[in-house]
C-alpha positions in Angstrom: 0.2 0.0 0.0 1.2 3.3 -1.1 1.0 5.9 2.0 0.4 9.3 1.8 3.0 10.1 4.1 5.5 8.2 1.3 3.9 10.2 -1.4 4.4 13.0 1.0 8.2 12.7 2.0 9.1 12.1 -1.9 10.4 14.9 -3.9 11.2 15.2 -7.6 14.2 15.9 -9.4 14.2 19.2 -11.3 12.4 19.5 -13.6 10.9 15.6 -13.0 7.2 14.7 -12.2 6.4 11.8 -9.9 3.8 9.4 -11.4 1.7 6.6 -9.9 2.5 3.6 -12.3 0.4 0.1 -11.5 2.0 -3.1 -12.3 -0.3 -5.9 -13.3 1.9 -8.4 -11.2 2.0 -6.9 -7.3 4.9 -9.5 -6.1 7.3 -7.9 -8.5 7.3 -5.8 -6.4 9.7 -7.6 -4.2 12.7 -7.0 -6.8 12.4 -3.3 -6.7 14.1 -0.8 -4.2 13.2 3.0 -4.1 16.5 4.7 -5.7 16.4 1.7 -8.9 16.3 2.7 -12.5 13.9 0.9 -14.7 12.6 0.8 -17.9 8.4 0.8 -18.1 6.7 -1.0 -20.8 3.2 -0.3 -21.8 1.3 -3.3 -23.4 -2.1 -3.5 -24.8 -3.6 -6.6 -24.4 -6.1 -6.7 -27.0 -3.5 -5.4 -29.6 -1.0 -8.2 -28.5 1.7 -5.4 -28.3 4.2 -3.6 -25.8 6.2 -0.5 -26.3 8.6 1.1 -24.1 7.0 4.0 -22.3 10.1 5.0 -20.7 13.9 4.1 -20.1 15.8 4.4 -17.1 12.7 5.8 -14.9 13.4 6.0 -11.1 11.4 4.2 -8.4 10.7 6.7 -5.9 8.7 4.6 -3.5 7.0 0.7 -3.5 4.4 -0.6 -1.4 5.2 -2.4 2.1 4.4 -6.2 2.4 1.7 -7.8 2.2 0.7 -9.1 5.3 1.1 -13.1 5.7 -1.4 -14.5 4.0 -3.4 -11.4 2.2 -2.6 -12.0 -0.6 -1.5 -10.0 -3.7 -4.3 -7.3 -5.3 -6.0 -8.3 -7.8 -5.5 -4.9 -9.5 -1.8 -5.0 -9.0 0.5 -3.0 -7.0 0.9 0.6 -7.4 4.5 2.2 -7.5 5.5 5.9 -7.1 8.0 6.4 -9.8 10.6 9.8 -11.9 
């Protein structure tokens, strides 16, 4: 879960913006850490195509791990990126 405190305490570099990014696979957030640089892919399942939406995007915050036995959110996980 992305908390209000995490969002308020996050700061973008000059000339950049912070944006929420929903990951289809909530369990993939276990691989991410704040400060990681990632390439963002966007996919259109109906067209069966994907494209690079951003390169070298900085991860600002990641959600806290889910409580044991809670299961993953079927909507995916929300990460804050710059």
